[in-house]
ZAGUGU-320780 format. One record per residue (C-alpha): residue number from 1; residue in three letters; x, y, z. Coordinates in steps of 0.05 Angstrom, whole numbers, plus 5000, padded with zeros to 4 digits. Layout:
N
{k=NUM; r=ALA; x=X; y=Y; z=Z}
...
% end
This chain:
364
{k=1; r=MET; x=3399; y=6334; z=3820}
{k=2; r=HIS; x=3341; y=6296; z=3790}
{k=3; r=GLY; x=3383; y=6240; z=3777}
{k=4; r=HIS; x=3396; y=6233; z=3855}
{k=5; r=VAL; x=3330; y=6248; z=3867}
{k=6; r=ALA; x=3311; y=6186; z=3822}
{k=7; r=ARG; x=3361; y=6139; z=3851}
{k=8; r=ARG; x=3336; y=6156; z=3924}
{k=9; r=ILE; x=3258; y=6137; z=3917}
{k=10; r=ALA; x=3283; y=6077; z=3869}
{k=11; r=ALA; x=3314; y=6062; z=3937}
{k=12; r=LEU; x=3257; y=6072; z=3977}
{k=13; r=ALA; x=3206; y=6039; z=3931}
{k=14; r=ILE; x=3258; y=5974; z=3940}
{k=15; r=SER; x=3261; y=5982; z=4000}
{k=16; r=SER; x=3193; y=5982; z=4018}
{k=17; r=ALA; x=3184; y=5910; z=3972}
{k=18; r=MET; x=3237; y=5878; z=4004}
{k=19; r=ILE; x=3202; y=5892; z=4071}
{k=20; r=GLY; x=3134; y=5862; z=4040}
{k=21; r=ALA; x=3179; y=5809; z=4008}
{k=22; r=LEU; x=3224; y=5796; z=4087}
{k=23; r=SER; x=3149; y=5792; z=4126}
{k=24; r=ALA; x=3123; y=5741; z=4075}
{k=25; r=CYS; x=3186; y=5700; z=4080}
{k=26; r=GLY; x=3178; y=5683; z=4157}
{k=27; r=SER; x=3230; y=5662; z=4204}
{k=28; r=LEU; x=3290; y=5704; z=4189}
{k=29; r=THR; x=3333; y=5751; z=4236}
{k=30; r=SER; x=3309; y=5814; z=4255}
{k=31; r=ASP; x=3359; y=5850; z=4225}
{k=32; r=ALA; x=3335; y=5854; z=4155}
{k=33; r=GLY; x=3412; y=5871; z=4141}
{k=34; r=SER; x=3439; y=5812; z=4159}
{k=35; r=ALA; x=3391; y=5768; z=4108}
{k=36; r=THR; x=3423; y=5736; z=4053}
{k=37; r=LYS; x=3388; y=5778; z=3994}
{k=38; r=ILE; x=3362; y=5757; z=3921}
{k=39; r=ALA; x=3325; y=5799; z=3875}
{k=40; r=PHE; x=3266; y=5779; z=3831}
{k=41; r=LEU; x=3259; y=5828; z=3781}
{k=42; r=MET; x=3195; y=5818; z=3743}
{k=43; r=PRO; x=3184; y=5855; z=3670}
{k=44; r=GLU; x=3112; y=5890; z=3673}
{k=45; r=SER; x=3045; y=5882; z=3702}
{k=46; r=GLN; x=2997; y=5880; z=3631}
{k=47; r=THR; x=3013; y=5800; z=3637}
{k=48; r=LEU; x=2975; y=5791; z=3714}
{k=49; r=ARG; x=3007; y=5719; z=3729}
{k=50; r=TYR; x=3082; y=5757; z=3747}
{k=51; r=ASP; x=3047; y=5777; z=3808}
{k=52; r=SER; x=2996; y=5728; z=3820}
{k=53; r=LYS; x=3035; y=5664; z=3805}
{k=54; r=ASP; x=3109; y=5681; z=3791}
{k=55; r=ARG; x=3127; y=5718; z=3858}
{k=56; r=PRO; x=3091; y=5677; z=3905}
{k=57; r=ALA; x=3114; y=5616; z=3884}
{k=58; r=PHE; x=3188; y=5643; z=3883}
{k=59; r=VAL; x=3180; y=5677; z=3947}
{k=60; r=ASP; x=3155; y=5609; z=3978}
{k=61; r=LYS; x=3208; y=5564; z=3956}
{k=62; r=VAL; x=3263; y=5620; z=3982}
{k=63; r=LYS; x=3233; y=5620; z=4044}
{k=64; r=ALA; x=3227; y=5540; z=4045}
{k=65; r=LEU; x=3299; y=5531; z=4028}
{k=66; r=CYS; x=3343; y=5586; z=4068}
{k=67; r=ALA; x=3316; y=5616; z=4127}
{k=68; r=SER; x=3364; y=5666; z=4128}
{k=69; r=CYS; x=3348; y=5682; z=4066}
{k=70; r=ALA; x=3308; y=5754; z=4045}
{k=71; r=VAL; x=3268; y=5768; z=3971}
{k=72; r=ILE; x=3274; y=5839; z=3939}
{k=73; r=TYR; x=3217; y=5835; z=3896}
{k=74; r=SER; x=3196; y=5893; z=3836}
{k=75; r=ASN; x=3160; y=5898; z=3775}
{k=76; r=ALA; x=3181; y=5949; z=3723}
{k=77; r=ASP; x=3107; y=5960; z=3694}
{k=78; r=GLY; x=3134; y=5948; z=3623}
{k=79; r=ASP; x=3190; y=6012; z=3638}
{k=80; r=PRO; x=3271; y=5993; z=3623}
{k=81; r=ALA; x=3282; y=6049; z=3658}
{k=82; r=LYS; x=3251; y=6037; z=3717}
{k=83; r=GLN; x=3274; y=5964; z=3720}
{k=84; r=GLN; x=3336; y=5994; z=3713}
{k=85; r=GLN; x=3337; y=6037; z=3778}
{k=86; r=GLN; x=3302; y=5981; z=3816}
{k=87; r=ALA; x=3364; y=5935; z=3809}
{k=88; r=GLU; x=3417; y=5989; z=3820}
{k=89; r=ALA; x=3368; y=5986; z=3879}
{k=90; r=ALA; x=3374; y=5919; z=3894}
{k=91; r=LEU; x=3447; y=5916; z=3889}
{k=92; r=THR; x=3463; y=5979; z=3931}
{k=93; r=ASN; x=3415; y=5938; z=3988}
{k=94; r=GLY; x=3469; y=5871; z=3984}
{k=95; r=ALA; x=3430; y=5830; z=3934}
{k=96; r=LYS; x=3476; y=5768; z=3914}
{k=97; r=VAL; x=3431; y=5747; z=3860}
{k=98; r=LEU; x=3390; y=5783; z=3805}
{k=99; r=VAL; x=3336; y=5740; z=3783}
{k=100; r=ILE; x=3309; y=5783; z=3728}
{k=101; r=ASP; x=3254; y=5782; z=3669}
{k=102; r=PRO; x=3271; y=5837; z=3627}
{k=103; r=ALA; x=3224; y=5891; z=3606}
{k=104; r=ASP; x=3272; y=5896; z=3543}
{k=105; r=SER; x=3315; y=5849; z=3531}
{k=106; r=ALA; x=3369; y=5887; z=3500}
{k=107; r=SER; x=3371; y=5949; z=3541}
{k=108; r=ALA; x=3370; y=5891; z=3601}
{k=109; r=ALA; x=3444; y=5877; z=3582}
{k=110; r=VAL; x=3460; y=5942; z=3624}
{k=111; r=ILE; x=3436; y=5911; z=3685}
{k=112; r=ALA; x=3473; y=5849; z=3679}
{k=113; r=ALA; x=3542; y=5880; z=3668}
{k=114; r=ARG; x=3527; y=5921; z=3723}
{k=115; r=ALA; x=3521; y=5861; z=3769}
{k=116; r=ALA; x=3577; y=5826; z=3724}
{k=117; r=ALA; x=3623; y=5877; z=3751}
{k=118; r=ALA; x=3599; y=5871; z=3823}
{k=119; r=ASN; x=3603; y=5797; z=3821}
{k=120; r=VAL; x=3533; y=5786; z=3828}
{k=121; r=PRO; x=3509; y=5719; z=3785}
{k=122; r=VAL; x=3444; y=5739; z=3743}
{k=123; r=VAL; x=3398; y=5691; z=3722}
{k=124; r=ALA; x=3357; y=5704; z=3666}
{k=125; r=TYR; x=3283; y=5688; z=3681}
{k=126; r=ASP; x=3228; y=5664; z=3632}
{k=127; r=ARG; x=3263; y=5721; z=3577}
{k=128; r=LEU; x=3335; y=5724; z=3553}
{k=129; r=ILE; x=3376; y=5781; z=3559}
{k=130; r=ASP; x=3409; y=5795; z=3496}
{k=131; r=ASN; x=3482; y=5803; z=3485}
{k=132; r=ALA; x=3501; y=5807; z=3556}
{k=133; r=PRO; x=3538; y=5770; z=3609}
{k=134; r=VAL; x=3484; y=5718; z=3644}
{k=135; r=ASN; x=3500; y=5663; z=3689}
{k=136; r=TYR; x=3437; y=5618; z=3677}
{k=137; r=TYR; x=3377; y=5623; z=3637}
{k=138; r=ILE; x=3308; y=5593; z=3663}
{k=139; r=SER; x=3250; y=5592; z=3614}
{k=140; r=PHE; x=3204; y=5548; z=3585}
{k=141; r=ASP; x=3220; y=5525; z=3510}
{k=142; r=ASN; x=3194; y=5592; z=3475}
{k=143; r=VAL; x=3202; y=5561; z=3408}
{k=144; r=LYS; x=3168; y=5498; z=3422}
{k=145; r=VAL; x=3109; y=5548; z=3445}
{k=146; r=GLY; x=3096; y=5585; z=3386}
{k=147; r=GLN; x=3095; y=5516; z=3347}
{k=148; r=LEU; x=3052; y=5490; z=3388}
{k=149; r=GLN; x=3009; y=5548; z=3374}
{k=150; r=GLY; x=3021; y=5553; z=3304}
{k=151; r=GLN; x=3007; y=5472; z=3293}
{k=152; r=ALA; x=2949; y=5490; z=3327}
{k=153; r=LEU; x=2919; y=5523; z=3279}
{k=154; r=VAL; x=2941; y=5487; z=3226}
{k=155; r=ASP; x=2905; y=5425; z=3244}
{k=156; r=ASP; x=2836; y=5453; z=3267}
{k=157; r=LEU; x=2841; y=5490; z=3207}
{k=158; r=ALA; x=2855; y=5425; z=3160}
{k=159; r=ALA; x=2802; y=5386; z=3198}
{k=160; r=GLN; x=2747; y=5444; z=3175}
{k=161; r=GLY; x=2782; y=5424; z=3097}
{k=162; r=LYS; x=2813; y=5495; z=3103}
{k=163; r=THR; x=2881; y=5493; z=3072}
{k=164; r=ASN; x=2921; y=5550; z=3044}
{k=165; r=ALA; x=2882; y=5583; z=3097}
{k=166; r=PRO; x=2892; y=5665; z=3102}
{k=167; r=ILE; x=2901; y=5677; z=3179}
{k=168; r=ILE; x=2919; y=5747; z=3222}
{k=169; r=MET; x=2981; y=5751; z=3263}
{k=170; r=LEU; x=2985; y=5782; z=3326}
{k=171; r=ASN; x=3053; y=5774; z=3345}
{k=172; r=GLY; x=3081; y=5798; z=3421}
{k=173; r=ASP; x=3126; y=5849; z=3439}
{k=174; r=PRO; x=3192; y=5852; z=3391}
{k=175; r=LYS; x=3225; y=5892; z=3447}
{k=176; r=THR; x=3229; y=5822; z=3493}
{k=177; r=ALA; x=3260; y=5753; z=3466}
{k=178; r=THR; x=3208; y=5710; z=3478}
{k=179; r=ALA; x=3165; y=5750; z=3425}
{k=180; r=ARG; x=3216; y=5736; z=3375}
{k=181; r=GLN; x=3226; y=5660; z=3398}
{k=182; r=PHE; x=3140; y=5650; z=3399}
{k=183; r=LYS; x=3146; y=5676; z=3334}
{k=184; r=GLN; x=3202; y=5637; z=3310}
{k=185; r=GLY; x=3160; y=5578; z=3325}
{k=186; r=ALA; x=3092; y=5598; z=3303}
{k=187; r=LEU; x=3125; y=5619; z=3238}
{k=188; r=GLN; x=3156; y=5553; z=3225}
{k=189; r=ALA; x=3084; y=5507; z=3232}
{k=190; r=ILE; x=3044; y=5560; z=3199}
{k=191; r=GLU; x=3093; y=5556; z=3139}
{k=192; r=THR; x=3102; y=5485; z=3141}
{k=193; r=GLY; x=3027; y=5476; z=3147}
{k=194; r=LYS; x=3017; y=5525; z=3083}
{k=195; r=LEU; x=2974; y=5580; z=3116}
{k=196; r=GLN; x=2979; y=5652; z=3086}
{k=197; r=ILE; x=2992; y=5699; z=3136}
{k=198; r=ALA; x=2943; y=5759; z=3109}
{k=199; r=LYS; x=2957; y=5810; z=3164}
{k=200; r=ALA; x=3020; y=5808; z=3216}
{k=201; r=SER; x=3034; y=5859; z=3269}
{k=202; r=ASP; x=3078; y=5857; z=3328}
{k=203; r=THR; x=3049; y=5883; z=3389}
{k=204; r=PRO; x=3074; y=5937; z=3432}
{k=205; r=ASP; x=3075; y=5925; z=3513}
{k=206; r=TRP; x=3037; y=5867; z=3503}
{k=207; r=SER; x=2976; y=5908; z=3515}
{k=208; r=PRO; x=2909; y=5877; z=3500}
{k=209; r=SER; x=2880; y=5950; z=3470}
{k=210; r=ASN; x=2940; y=5946; z=3432}
{k=211; r=ALA; x=2930; y=5882; z=3399}
{k=212; r=GLN; x=2857; y=5898; z=3396}
{k=213; r=GLN; x=2875; y=5965; z=3352}
{k=214; r=GLU; x=2914; y=5912; z=3305}
{k=215; r=MET; x=2857; y=5868; z=3301}
{k=216; r=ASP; x=2804; y=5923; z=3280}
{k=217; r=GLN; x=2854; y=5948; z=3229}
{k=218; r=ALA; x=2858; y=5873; z=3201}
{k=219; r=ILE; x=2789; y=5863; z=3198}
{k=220; r=THR; x=2775; y=5932; z=3167}
{k=221; r=ALA; x=2828; y=5917; z=3113}
{k=222; r=LEU; x=2813; y=5840; z=3093}
{k=223; r=GLY; x=2738; y=5841; z=3107}
{k=224; r=PRO; x=2704; y=5802; z=3161}
{k=225; r=THR; x=2694; y=5741; z=3119}
{k=226; r=GLY; x=2777; y=5752; z=3093}
{k=227; r=PHE; x=2809; y=5713; z=3153}
{k=228; r=ALA; x=2802; y=5640; z=3170}
{k=229; r=GLY; x=2841; y=5640; z=3244}
{k=230; r=VAL; x=2876; y=5675; z=3289}
{k=231; r=TYR; x=2953; y=5675; z=3309}
{k=232; r=ALA; x=2949; y=5717; z=3383}
{k=233; r=ALA; x=3015; y=5709; z=3422}
{k=234; r=ASN; x=2984; y=5701; z=3485}
{k=235; r=ASP; x=2925; y=5701; z=3520}
{k=236; r=ASP; x=2917; y=5769; z=3530}
{k=237; r=LEU; x=2923; y=5785; z=3462}
{k=238; r=ALA; x=2868; y=5737; z=3447}
{k=239; r=GLY; x=2827; y=5779; z=3484}
{k=240; r=GLY; x=2839; y=5848; z=3449}
{k=241; r=ALA; x=2828; y=5792; z=3376}
{k=242; r=VAL; x=2768; y=5768; z=3414}
{k=243; r=ALA; x=2739; y=5846; z=3432}
{k=244; r=ALA; x=2748; y=5869; z=3358}
{k=245; r=MET; x=2720; y=5804; z=3329}
{k=246; r=LYS; x=2654; y=5824; z=3374}
{k=247; r=SER; x=2662; y=5896; z=3346}
{k=248; r=ALA; x=2661; y=5881; z=3283}
{k=249; r=GLY; x=2600; y=5829; z=3289}
{k=250; r=ILE; x=2638; y=5766; z=3274}
{k=251; r=ASN; x=2621; y=5704; z=3325}
{k=252; r=PRO; x=2700; y=5691; z=3360}
{k=253; r=ALA; x=2681; y=5623; z=3358}
{k=254; r=THR; x=2668; y=5612; z=3287}
{k=255; r=ARG; x=2755; y=5631; z=3279}
{k=256; r=PRO; x=2803; y=5589; z=3313}
{k=257; r=LEU; x=2846; y=5633; z=3353}
{k=258; r=THR; x=2913; y=5611; z=3397}
{k=259; r=GLY; x=2937; y=5646; z=3464}
{k=260; r=GLN; x=2986; y=5628; z=3521}
{k=261; r=ASP; x=2986; y=5635; z=3596}
{k=262; r=ALA; x=2924; y=5598; z=3610}
{k=263; r=THR; x=2902; y=5655; z=3644}
{k=264; r=LEU; x=2839; y=5662; z=3683}
{k=265; r=ALA; x=2795; y=5702; z=3627}
{k=266; r=GLY; x=2836; y=5655; z=3572}
{k=267; r=VAL; x=2814; y=5583; z=3602}
{k=268; r=GLN; x=2743; y=5616; z=3604}
{k=269; r=ARG; x=2744; y=5639; z=3530}
{k=270; r=VAL; x=2771; y=5568; z=3519}
{k=271; r=ILE; x=2711; y=5532; z=3556}
{k=272; r=SER; x=2668; y=5583; z=3525}
{k=273; r=GLY; x=2694; y=5573; z=3456}
{k=274; r=GLU; x=2710; y=5638; z=3442}
{k=275; r=GLN; x=2784; y=5625; z=3438}
{k=276; r=TYR; x=2808; y=5554; z=3411}
{k=277; r=MET; x=2873; y=5541; z=3453}
{k=278; r=THR; x=2923; y=5570; z=3504}
{k=279; r=ILE; x=2986; y=5546; z=3524}
{k=280; r=TYR; x=3000; y=5520; z=3600}
{k=281; r=LYS; x=3064; y=5535; z=3631}
{k=282; r=ALA; x=3079; y=5506; z=3695}
{k=283; r=THR; x=3101; y=5578; z=3731}
{k=284; r=ALA; x=3100; y=5549; z=3794}
{k=285; r=GLN; x=3156; y=5502; z=3769}
{k=286; r=GLU; x=3195; y=5549; z=3734}
{k=287; r=ALA; x=3189; y=5598; z=3795}
{k=288; r=GLN; x=3210; y=5546; z=3839}
{k=289; r=ALA; x=3270; y=5532; z=3802}
{k=290; r=ALA; x=3299; y=5600; z=3794}
{k=291; r=ALA; x=3286; y=5600; z=3870}
{k=292; r=ALA; x=3329; y=5543; z=3884}
{k=293; r=LEU; x=3382; y=5563; z=3829}
{k=294; r=ALA; x=3385; y=5629; z=3870}
{k=295; r=VAL; x=3395; y=5596; z=3939}
{k=296; r=THR; x=3446; y=5561; z=3905}
{k=297; r=LEU; x=3485; y=5612; z=3879}
{k=298; r=ALA; x=3471; y=5659; z=3937}
{k=299; r=GLN; x=3512; y=5613; z=3983}
{k=300; r=GLY; x=3569; y=5612; z=3937}
{k=301; r=ALA; x=3553; y=5541; z=3906}
{k=302; r=LYS; x=3544; y=5518; z=3843}
{k=303; r=PRO; x=3482; y=5488; z=3813}
{k=304; r=ASP; x=3476; y=5408; z=3781}
{k=305; r=ALA; x=3512; y=5413; z=3719}
{k=306; r=GLY; x=3465; y=5363; z=3692}
{k=307; r=ALA; x=3401; y=5402; z=3698}
{k=308; r=TYR; x=3438; y=5455; z=3664}
{k=309; r=SER; x=3463; y=5414; z=3607}
{k=310; r=ARG; x=3426; y=5458; z=3545}
{k=311; r=THR; x=3453; y=5520; z=3527}
{k=312; r=THR; x=3420; y=5581; z=3491}
{k=313; r=SER; x=3459; y=5635; z=3458}
{k=314; r=ASN; x=3439; y=5711; z=3471}
{k=315; r=GLY; x=3487; y=5738; z=3419}
{k=316; r=LYS; x=3540; y=5740; z=3467}
{k=317; r=ASN; x=3548; y=5670; z=3504}
{k=318; r=ASN; x=3523; y=5606; z=3508}
{k=319; r=ILE; x=3481; y=5606; z=3573}
{k=320; r=PRO; x=3468; y=5543; z=3612}
{k=321; r=SER; x=3394; y=5533; z=3611}
{k=322; r=LEU; x=3342; y=5496; z=3636}
{k=323; r=LEU; x=3276; y=5498; z=3594}
{k=324; r=LEU; x=3217; y=5467; z=3622}
{k=325; r=GLU; x=3155; y=5438; z=3575}
{k=326; r=PRO; x=3101; y=5480; z=3547}
{k=327; r=ILE; x=3036; y=5442; z=3538}
{k=328; r=ALA; x=2978; y=5448; z=3482}
{k=329; r=VAL; x=2909; y=5462; z=3523}
{k=330; r=THR; x=2841; y=5455; z=3493}
{k=331; r=GLN; x=2782; y=5437; z=3513}
{k=332; r=LYS; x=2791; y=5363; z=3508}
{k=333; r=ASN; x=2855; y=5368; z=3560}
{k=334; r=LEU; x=2836; y=5423; z=3616}
{k=335; r=GLU; x=2818; y=5370; z=3662}
{k=336; r=ASP; x=2886; y=5341; z=3656}
{k=337; r=THR; x=2928; y=5404; z=3656}
{k=338; r=VAL; x=2894; y=5466; z=3686}
{k=339; r=PHE; x=2856; y=5434; z=3737}
{k=340; r=ARG; x=2892; y=5377; z=3754}
{k=341; r=ASP; x=2957; y=5419; z=3780}
{k=342; r=GLN; x=2903; y=5469; z=3810}
{k=343; r=TYR; x=2933; y=5530; z=3774}
{k=344; r=TRP; x=2864; y=5555; z=3775}
{k=345; r=THR; x=2805; y=5513; z=3809}
{k=346; r=VAL; x=2732; y=5496; z=3781}
{k=347; r=ALA; x=2702; y=5547; z=3826}
{k=348; r=GLN; x=2749; y=5605; z=3799}
{k=349; r=VAL; x=2744; y=5592; z=3725}
{k=350; r=CYS; x=2660; y=5565; z=3723}
{k=351; r=THR; x=2626; y=5635; z=3750}
{k=352; r=GLN; x=2557; y=5636; z=3735}
{k=353; r=SER; x=2571; y=5664; z=3669}
{k=354; r=TYR; x=2608; y=5592; z=3644}
{k=355; r=ALA; x=2573; y=5559; z=3684}
{k=356; r=THR; x=2536; y=5526; z=3629}
{k=357; r=ALA; x=2592; y=5516; z=3589}
{k=358; r=CYS; x=2630; y=5483; z=3641}
{k=359; r=ALA; x=2578; y=5436; z=3650}
{k=360; r=ASN; x=2567; y=5424; z=3575}
{k=361; r=LEU; x=2636; y=5402; z=3578}
{k=362; r=GLY; x=2636; y=5358; z=3640}
{k=363; r=ILE; x=2672; y=5404; z=3691}
{k=364; r=ARG; x=2641; y=5406; z=3757}
% end
């Protein structure tokens, strides 16, 4: 009985999300049931980009390419079981394609298998789905993301004359394939650069508060002068690291700190000097590419093979992949990346608290 109720609630939630997406899509038939439906299933809301950046770019691109298509949008809020319910509801609602960023890369295999059984193509978006029948994979080169982060830390410490320096490593949630890929790339650069990992942790749920707690514990163990830099897998974890350093009386600007996603707070910390670098990923390009692929698949066609000539192993198959290029961003190239692409505007970033720092960098 409870399972039946849960499925009905999930279906109702998906229907509400679909109605919102339908109204955003514009020129559709009045009967939503006649629309070609595409599911866009995001993993969590701790990382703000999924709702604020990926969703509108995906929906707008689908609208531009297919007036008779409707997007079923859901966010799992970090709950793999909730994401499975959302996927089941999308399939029940007639989704022709599932574009899914898994809340858990392993458990999402159940979703992929269910879709395959219904002959519905699955596109793994941003994060790979492990050991599952996946048709395509669209992401950034996540191993390269980690390499860029680790190399930035190596280079900045070397410029300060700090070789073999101890660092703290705050990795992402190991339930997600991307966290493992970031870590793989970062370790390659860190080990080649001969930095010493004094403390390392994997951060559940990509949570800033968990990262702050991990950083607190590392500082307690090492002492305030026992580390020279911090690897944080994304900007949210970097925010937790900054909070912990300030709480311990450490000026974050004295320790190079990595990040990723070019969040608004992350970019502001780069400008203020509290965070050394972030990784800029043109998520609009990623979402638009996924939308174009989804429309093609929903219409029963196949994409240009050349665009998916690379493959990525998910443990079961080599998945045709489109891997976009990440960019390391410091104070030196903010204007040529984040601001040039209008990912954030100067007005959004250079608020009153950051006006002086922006002016000092010539950002106006």
